[in-house]
C-alpha positions in Angstrom: 81.6 48.8 33.0 78.2 49.4 31.4 77.5 47.7 27.9 81.7 47.6 27.9 82.1 51.1 26.5 79.9 50.2 23.6 76.9 52.5 22.8 74.1 51.8 20.4 73.4 54.6 18.1 70.9 55.2 14.4 70.3 57.0 11.6 67.5 57.3 10.1 66.0 58.2 6.7 62.3 58.6 6.8 60.3 58.8 4.0 58.7 62.3 3.8 55.9 64.7 2.3 56.8 68.4 1.4 55.3 70.7 4.1 53.8 67.7 5.8 54.8 68.0 9.3 51.6 65.3 10.3 52.5 62.7 7.8 56.9 63.2 8.7 55.9 63.4 12.6 54.1 59.6 12.1 57.2 58.3 10.2 59.9 59.8 12.4 58.1 58.5 15.4 57.9 54.5 13.9 61.4 55.2 13.4 62.3 56.1 16.6 60.3 53.1 17.7 61.6 50.7 15.3 65.5 51.9 16.9 64.7 51.8 20.1 62.8 47.7 19.7 66.3 47.1 18.4 68.6 48.2 20.9 69.7 51.8 19.8 69.9 54.4 22.7 70.5 57.5 20.1 68.6 58.0 16.6 69.3 60.8 14.3 67.4 62.2 11.5 67.7 64.8 8.7 67.9 68.2 7.9 64.4 69.6 8.7 63.5 66.0 8.6 60.0 67.6 10.4 58.7 70.0 7.3 61.2 68.1 4.7 64.1 70.3 3.2 62.9 71.4 0.2 60.1 73.2 1.6 61.6 76.7 -0.7 59.7 79.9 0.2 57.2 77.8 2.1 59.6 78.4 5.2 58.4 82.0 5.3 54.3 80.4 5.5 54.0 81.4 9.3 51.6 78.3 9.2 54.2 75.7 8.5 56.7 76.7 10.9 53.8 76.5 13.7 52.8 72.9 12.2 56.4 72.0 12.3 56.3 73.1 16.5 53.2 71.2 17.2 54.3 68.3 15.6 57.5 68.3 17.5 54.7 68.3 20.7 53.2 65.7 19.5 56.5 63.5 19.0 57.4 64.2 22.7 54.1 63.3 23.8 54.3 60.1 22.6 58.2 59.2 23.5 57.7 60.7 26.7 58.0 57.1 28.3 60.9 55.4 25.9 64.2 56.1 26.6 66.0 57.2 23.6 67.6 60.3 22.7 66.3 61.2 19.4 67.3 64.0 16.9 65.0 65.9 14.7 65.6 69.0 11.9 63.0 71.6 12.4 62.9 75.6 11.1 62.4 77.9 14.3 61.4 81.1 14.6 63.5 83.4 17.1 63.6 87.3 16.9 61.9 87.5 13.9 64.6 84.7 12.3 64.7 81.9 11.3 67.2 79.2 12.1 67.5 76.1 10.5 67.9 74.0 13.9 68.9 70.0 15.4 66.1 69.6 18.5 67.6 67.2 21.0 65.0 65.1 22.8 64.4 63.1 25.6 61.9 61.3 27.2 59.2 63.8 26.3 60.9 67.0 26.9 63.9 68.8 24.6 67.1 69.1 26.2 68.5 71.3 24.0 68.2 73.3 20.3 71.4 73.4 17.8 71.4 76.1 15.1 73.2 75.7 11.8 76.0 77.4 11.4 77.0 78.0 7.9 74.2 78.6 5.7 75.2 77.4 1.7 74.4 80.1 -1.1 74.8 77.5 -3.7 73.0 77.9 -6.8 70.5 74.4 -6.1 71.1 75.7 -1.7 70.0 79.0 -1.4 69.4 78.8 2.3 69.9 82.3 2.9 67.1 82.8 1.5 65.4 81.8 4.5 67.3 80.8 7.1 70.1 82.9 9.3 73.6 81.9 10.2 74.0 81.5 14.0 76.9 83.5 14.9 76.9 84.5 18.6 78.9 87.7 19.7 80.4 87.5 22.8 77.8 84.8 24.2 80.1 82.3 26.7 77.0 80.4 27.3 74.5 78.5 25.2 71.1 81.2 25.1 67.5 79.7 26.7 64.5 80.4 24.5 61.0 79.6 24.4 59.9 77.0 22.3 57.1 74.6 22.9 56.0 76.4 25.9 59.2 75.8 27.8 62.5 77.9 28.2 65.3 75.1 26.4 69.1 75.9 25.7 69.9 77.5 22.1 73.2 77.5 21.3 76.1 76.3 18.9 78.5 75.5 22.1 76.2 72.5 23.9 77.9 68.9 24.6 75.4 66.6 26.1 77.0 64.3 28.3 75.2 60.8 28.4 77.6 59.4 31.1 79.7 56.9 28.8 80.8 60.0 26.4 79.7 63.6 25.7 78.0 64.0 21.8 77.6 67.2 19.9 75.4 68.6 16.6 76.8 70.0 13.7 74.0 70.1 10.1 74.9 69.6 6.7 76.6 72.6 5.4 79.0 72.9 8.9 80.9 70.3 8.3 81.8 71.5 4.8 83.8 74.3 6.4 87.5 75.0 7.2 87.3 74.9 10.8 84.2 72.7 10.7 82.1 73.2 14.9 82.7 69.4 15.5 86.7 69.6 15.6 85.9 72.6 18.5 83.1 69.9 19.8 86.3 67.2 20.0 88.7 69.6 21.4 86.0 70.5 24.3 85.4 66.7 25.1 82.5 65.2 22.6 83.3 61.8 21.2 80.7 61.0 19.5 79.3 63.9 16.7 76.2 63.9 14.8 75.1 65.7 11.6 72.2 66.1 9.8 72.4 66.5 6.7 70.0 67.3 3.5 72.6 67.0 0.2 71.5 66.5 -3.0 73.4 63.8 -5.4 75.7 64.4 -7.9 77.9 62.4 -10.2 80.9 61.2 -8.1 79.6 63.3 -4.6 78.8 59.8 -3.3 82.9 59.1 -2.5 83.6 62.9 -1.8 81.0 62.8 1.2 82.3 59.7 2.8 85.9 60.7 2.2 85.0 64.4 3.7 83.3 62.7 6.7 85.8 59.7 7.3 89.1 62.3 7.6 86.8 64.4 10.3 86.0 61.3 12.2 89.7 60.1 11.6 91.3 64.0 12.7 89.1 64.3 16.2 89.3 60.8 16.9 85.9 60.5 17.5 82.4 58.6 16.2 80.5 60.4 13.5 77.1 59.8 12.3 75.7 61.8 9.2 72.1 61.3 7.5 70.8 63.0 4.8 67.5 63.5 3.3 65.8 60.7 0.8 63.4 59.8 -1.3 60.1 62.2 -0.7 62.0 65.5 -1.4 61.4 67.6 -4.0 63.1 66.8 -7.5 61.7 70.2 -8.9 65.8 71.2 -9.5 67.6 68.1 -7.9 67.7 64.5 -6.1 68.0 63.7 -2.9 68.7 59.9 -2.7 69.4 59.3 0.9 72.9 58.8 2.4 73.4 57.8 6.0 77.1 56.9 7.4 78.6 56.1 10.8 82.6 56.0 11.2 84.0 55.5 14.2 88.0 56.9 13.9 87.6 57.1 10.4 86.5 53.4 9.6 83.2 52.7 8.4 81.2 50.8 10.5 77.4 51.0 8.6 75.9 53.0 5.5 72.7 53.3 3.8 71.9 52.4 0.2 70.9 55.1 -2.4 68.0 55.6 -4.3 65.5 53.8 -2.3 62.1 54.2 -2.1 61.5 53.8 1.3 63.0 54.5 4.7 65.7 53.2 5.8 67.5 52.4 9.4 71.1 51.9 9.8 72.2 50.8 13.4 75.9 50.3 14.9 77.9 50.6 18.3 80.0 52.8 19.1 83.1 51.7 20.9 84.1 54.8 23.3 86.6 52.7 25.0 88.8 53.0 21.9 88.0 56.2 21.3 89.1 57.3 24.7 92.1 54.9 24.4 93.0 56.7 20.6 93.1 60.0 22.7 94.6 59.0 25.8 97.6 58.7 22.9 97.5 60.9 21.0 99.7 64.1 22.6 98.5 66.4 19.6 94.7 65.4 20.6 94.8 67.2 23.8 98.0 70.1 22.8 96.2 73.7 23.1 94.1 74.2 19.4 95.2 76.6 17.1 91.7 78.3 17.1 89.5 79.5 20.3 87.6 76.7 21.5 86.8 77.7 25.0 82.8 78.6 23.9 82.1 74.9 23.5 81.9 73.8 26.6 78.8 73.8 28.3 77.1 71.0 28.7 73.7 69.3 29.5 73.4 66.7 31.1 71.2 63.4 29.6 70.6 60.3 32.0 71.0 57.5 29.6 74.0 54.5 30.7 72.9 51.6 29.1 72.8 48.8 31.2 74.3 45.2 30.1 71.5 43.7 30.6 70.4 42.0 27.2 72.5 43.6 25.5 73.2 42.8 21.6 76.5 44.0 19.6 75.5 44.7 16.4 79.0 45.7 14.7 81.0 43.1 13.3 84.3 41.9 15.1 86.9 41.0 12.9 88.9 38.0 14.5 92.0 38.4 12.4 92.6 42.5 13.4 96.1 42.5 11.4 94.9 41.3 8.6 94.3 44.0 5.9 90.8 44.0 5.0 90.5 47.6 2.8 89.0 47.3 -0.3 92.6 46.8 -2.2 93.8 44.4 -0.1 97.2 43.7 -3.2 97.7 46.8 -2.0 97.8 46.8 1.4 99.9 43.4 1.1 102.6 45.3 -1.1 102.8 48.1 1.0 103.4 45.7 3.9 106.0 43.8 2.3 108.1 47.1 1.2 108.4 48.6 4.5 109.9 45.4 5.5 112.4 45.5 1.8 113.1 49.2 2.3 114.0 48.9 6.2 116.6 45.8 5.1 117.9 48.1 2.2 119.0 50.9 4.7 120.4 48.7 7.2 122.5 47.0 4.3 123.7 49.9 2.9 124.5 51.5 6.0 126.8 48.7 7.1 128.2 47.8 3.7 127.8 43.8 4.7 128.8 41.8 1.8 126.5 39.1 2.6 123.0 38.5 4.1 122.8 35.4 6.6 119.8 33.7 7.6 118.7 29.8 8.9 116.1 28.9 6.2 114.0 26.1 8.1 111.1 25.5 5.6 108.7 27.5 8.0 106.8 30.3 7.2 108.7 32.8 9.3 111.9 32.1 8.1 110.7 32.0 4.5 109.3 35.9 4.4 112.9 36.7 5.9 114.2 35.0 2.9 111.7 36.5 0.3 112.3 40.2 1.8 116.5 39.2 1.5 116.2 38.3 -1.9 113.7 41.0 -3.0 116.1 43.8 -1.2 119.4 42.8 -2.7 117.2 42.7 -6.2 116.4 46.4 -5.6 119.6 47.2 -4.4 120.9 45.5 -8.2 123.2 43.1 -5.7 123.4 39.8 -6.3 120.8 36.9 -4.6 124.3 35.0 -4.4 125.1 37.6 -1.6 122.2 35.7 0.1 123.4 32.9 2.6 120.7 30.4 3.6 121.2 27.9 6.0 119.4 24.7 6.7 120.5 23.2 9.9 118.2 20.2 10.6 118.6 18.9 13.7 116.4 16.1 16.1 113.7 17.0 15.3 113.9 18.6 11.7 111.5 16.6 9.3 111.5 15.6 5.9 109.2 18.0 4.2 110.4 20.8 6.2 114.5 20.3 5.2 113.4 19.8 1.7 111.3 22.5 1.5 113.9 24.9 2.7 116.5 23.4 0.3 114.4 23.8 -2.9 112.9 27.0 -1.8 116.9 28.4 -1.5 117.9 26.5 -4.7 115.0 27.8 -6.9 115.4 31.3 -5.6 119.0 31.4 -6.4 120.9 32.2 -3.8 124.1 30.8 -1.8 122.8 27.6 0.2 124.6 25.4 3.3 123.1 22.6 4.5 125.1 22.0 8.0 123.8 18.9 10.3 123.5 20.4 14.3 123.0 16.5 15.8 126.5 15.5 16.2 127.6 19.3 17.8 124.3 18.9 20.3 125.3 15.3 21.5 128.6 16.7 22.2 127.1 19.8 23.9 125.1 17.3 25.9 128.3 15.6 26.8 130.2 18.6 27.7 127.8 19.7 30.6 126.4 16.2 31.5 123.0 16.4 30.3 120.8 13.0 29.0 119.9 12.7 25.5 116.9 11.2 26.3 115.5 14.0 28.6 113.7 15.9 26.1 113.2 18.8 28.2 114.0 22.7 27.6 117.4 22.4 27.8 117.2 19.3 25.0 115.5 22.1 22.7 117.0 25.6 23.6 119.9 23.6 23.1 119.6 23.1 19.5 118.2 26.5 19.1 121.5 28.3 20.4 123.9 26.1 18.5 121.7 27.4 15.5 122.7 30.9 16.5 126.2 30.4 16.7 126.5 29.2 13.3 125.2 31.9 11.9 126.9 34.2 13.7 130.4 32.8 13.0 129.0 32.7 8.9 128.5 36.1 8.9 131.7 37.1 11.1 133.2 34.8 8.3 131.5 36.5 5.5 131.1 40.1 6.2 127.9 39.4 6.8 124.1 40.6 8.9 122.2 37.7 10.2 118.7 38.8 9.1 116.1 37.6 12.1 113.2 35.3 11.5 111.4 35.8 14.2 108.0 37.4 14.6 105.8 39.5 16.5 103.7 37.0 18.2 106.2 34.8 19.0 107.9 38.2 20.7 104.8 39.0 22.7 104.5 35.4 23.5 108.1 35.1 24.4 108.5 31.9 22.1 111.6 32.2 20.9 114.8 30.6 23.0 116.8 33.6 24.9 120.3 34.2 23.4 119.1 31.4 20.5 116.5 32.3 17.6 115.9 35.2 19.9 119.0 37.0 18.0 120.1 38.5 15.1 121.7 41.6 13.7 118.3 43.3 12.4 115.1 41.7 12.3 113.1 41.6 9.1 109.4 40.1 11.1 109.7 41.5 14.2 106.4 43.8 13.1 104.9 41.3 11.1 102.2 38.7 13.6 101.8 35.5 12.8 98.5 35.5 11.2 99.7 38.0 9.0 103.2 35.8 7.7 100.9 33.4 6.0 99.3 36.0 4.4 102.1 37.9 2.8 104.0 34.6 2.2 100.9 33.7 -0.4 100.9 37.2 -1.6 104.0 37.3 -3.1 104.2 33.8 -4.2 100.7 35.1 -6.7 102.4 38.4 -7.0 106.2 38.5 -6.6 107.3 34.7 -8.4 104.7 34.8 -11.1 107.2 34.5 -14.2 107.8 30.9 -15.7 111.1 31.3 -14.2 109.4 31.0 -11.2 107.4 28.2 -11.1 108.8 25.6 -8.5 109.3 28.2 -6.3 105.9 29.1 -6.3 104.9 24.9 -5.9 107.4 25.2 -3.0 105.9 28.1 -1.6 102.4 26.8 -1.3 103.4 23.7 -0.1 105.3 25.8 3.0 102.2 27.4 3.7 100.5 24.5 3.8 102.9 23.5 6.6 101.9 23.7 10.6 103.4 25.6 12.7 106.4 24.3 14.7 109.4 24.8 16.2 110.8 21.1 15.8 112.5 20.7 18.8 111.6 17.2 19.6 112.1 14.0 17.7 110.1 12.9 14.3 108.8 9.6 14.2 109.8 7.0 12.7 108.4 8.1 8.8 110.4 11.5 9.4 107.2 13.2 10.1 107.0 15.9 12.8 105.6 15.7 16.2 105.5 19.1 17.7 103.0 21.4 16.8 103.3 24.9 18.3 99.8 26.0 18.7 99.0 22.3 20.8 101.8 24.0 22.8 101.0 27.4 23.6 97.0 27.7 22.0 95.5 29.1 18.5 97.6 32.5 17.0 94.8 33.5 15.8 94.0 33.7 19.3 96.8 35.4 21.1 97.0 38.0 18.0 93.3 39.0 18.6 94.4 39.5 22.4 97.9 40.9 21.4 96.0 43.2 19.4 93.5 44.8 21.7 95.8 44.8 24.6 98.3 47.1 23.0 96.3 49.1 20.6 93.5 49.9 23.1 94.7 48.7 26.8 91.6 46.9 27.0 90.6 44.9 29.8 90.6 41.1 29.7 86.8 41.2 30.3 86.2 43.6 27.3 88.8 41.4 25.3 86.6 38.1 25.7 83.5 39.8 25.5 84.7 40.6 21.9 86.6 37.5 21.4 83.0 35.6 22.2 81.7 37.5 19.1 84.4 37.2 16.7 85.7 33.6 17.4 81.8 32.3 18.5 81.4 29.7 15.7 85.3 28.3 16.3 85.8 28.2 19.9 84.2 27.4 23.0 84.1 30.1 25.6 86.4 28.0 28.0 89.0 27.8 24.9 89.4 31.2 24.9 89.7 31.6 28.6 92.1 29.3 28.8 94.5 30.6 25.9 93.7 33.8 27.1 95.2 32.9 30.8 98.5 31.7 29.2 98.5 34.9 26.6 98.9 37.1 29.6 101.4 35.1 31.9 103.5 34.8 28.9 103.0 38.3 28.2 104.0 39.4 31.1 106.6 36.8 32.4 108.7 37.4 28.9 109.1 41.0 28.4 113.0 40.4 29.3 113.4 39.1 26.0 111.9 41.9 24.4 113.6 44.5 26.3 117.0 43.4 24.8 114.9 42.3 21.1 116.9 43.3 17.9 116.0 46.4 16.0 113.3 45.8 13.4 110.9 47.6 11.4 107.8 48.8 12.6 104.8 48.0 10.2 101.6 48.4 11.9 99.8 50.4 15.1 101.0 47.7 17.2 104.9 46.8 18.0 106.9 45.7 20.5 110.1 47.7 20.3 111.4 48.8 23.7 113.0 51.9 21.8 109.6 53.2 21.0 106.3 51.8 21.3 106.1 49.1 23.9 108.0 49.8 27.0 107.3 47.5 29.8 109.3 46.8 33.2 110.5 43.2 32.9 109.8 42.6 36.6 105.8 43.7 36.3 103.0 41.7 38.1 100.3 40.4 36.4 98.2 39.2 39.0 95.4 42.5 38.2 94.9 40.6 35.1 94.7 36.7 35.8 91.9 37.7 39.1 90.1 39.0 36.9 90.1 36.1 34.4 89.3 33.8 37.0 86.3 36.0 37.7 85.0 35.8 34.2 85.6 31.9 34.8 83.2 31.8 37.4 80.8 33.6 35.5 
């Protein structure tokens, strides 16, 4: 798999001089070599970049059109031995008509010419004065025109195959149309769209353009590169400030800086595997389109399969893909928490339950579940006393977590029960003839099942619902006792991965518990946030301090959540996930450590599916979920060998 599905592309904003094709050609050539030296496989320049966009009536001058063609010939000669595709904007005369075109060049030849479809007729863009709109009538395939003494494909129905995927071209105003050409290109297989533009600057226009590109990229489930004219264009009536963006499935990967007085080059890596995975899962994407796209299928092959050799990834790989990285972090956290609250509110109203029962351990998961319960009854204008929080200290319960659990429940004003389970567990050990000094899985799971029995019986007694506290990461790894903490009547954390739980508790602490009466609650919550993750099933030490730490046993949750996200969201192979993890955690974990815990992840993920197959109802929050009724339908006896064999191969590299 070449470069793990990544392709490095570049958006260029060269300095230009109006109608100075020689100077503009030199700037283009310089930037082509610059992009190539940084590993780019494709570079795109703005609209009419060879002549400059703002030539006005000079476009009627035959000398300018000839000079543009001569410049193109010079660029082809200069880049003949440089294996990089470059896309430039050129005015081309054909059949006594002038077209605003994009020229696609590779290894010394032109591989296609795409004319602009939608020609603007605004006060500042009176393009129809000079250029014709290309509207082919009854032409099922691209035409061939003579340019640079060569017969070249010409038309708007050309897709360019580059081995790892296909790309297509639209020019400036094409994107602003009701049905942009890129919509049909995408339906016909293009995963990458290039837009050559020359859009002037106006107050508020930048955000509108970014929104337009983001939505089109997301709608087409494609990568979208947009590059617009910058410094050097005429400022007689308008100003061109140089805007370039690279989007992938609606997400901004890179952007230029406006108002620069020199050329700019932005480079980033497009993940074709990610885009293909998105399209495979989207049944509406492959559905029959409501518009006729049958004229957008002709392809011309460009052999530029990238090699893994010396490949350097440019893009940022987020080590915490489940954590919101939007501009408004608070808004994202509020949205997630509100989804949890609304889900529980519906279940509470529907069942007419008189109480909510949950075990409160003093750990993060049960704390988040309790906070959801509190805000749910608050929203429904019910008494917090209907929430019954139960702390059930056992053999491994530490003083810190037990005290935090009690303080939290008391300050929140809910009903508190403290039930010691040690005697009941000791009796159970006697009943099944188990040696209490044998601290094995029976010893641990007995405690989890005893706690669940208490909660279920209390729910019967109080006509209530048992609220599950386990999170999505625990479900993925099967880190739950079957018929123990694995069971509840509604799992409010089922869609929340472990790495997100801490962030949500912190957000609630700072934003939902910020009155004077919440000071004690805040204090307790802050200590809970700092408490290590532990099942607390093995005996504490002589000081009452926990001795069992989850991440020492099964590995860091930040790694497991990373593996989980890319396994479920995009179906990536272990090799690609390992490659991404190396970049994301290069300053945190050695590669051997990443592989070690990756193997644990796959083994547990496959072997523990039976627990997920009968998991309780719980609300979905993000794009990844493990519900067997919706997002993840996996047989419990699936074989993991294919994935483990690849990990073994990676260990030998």
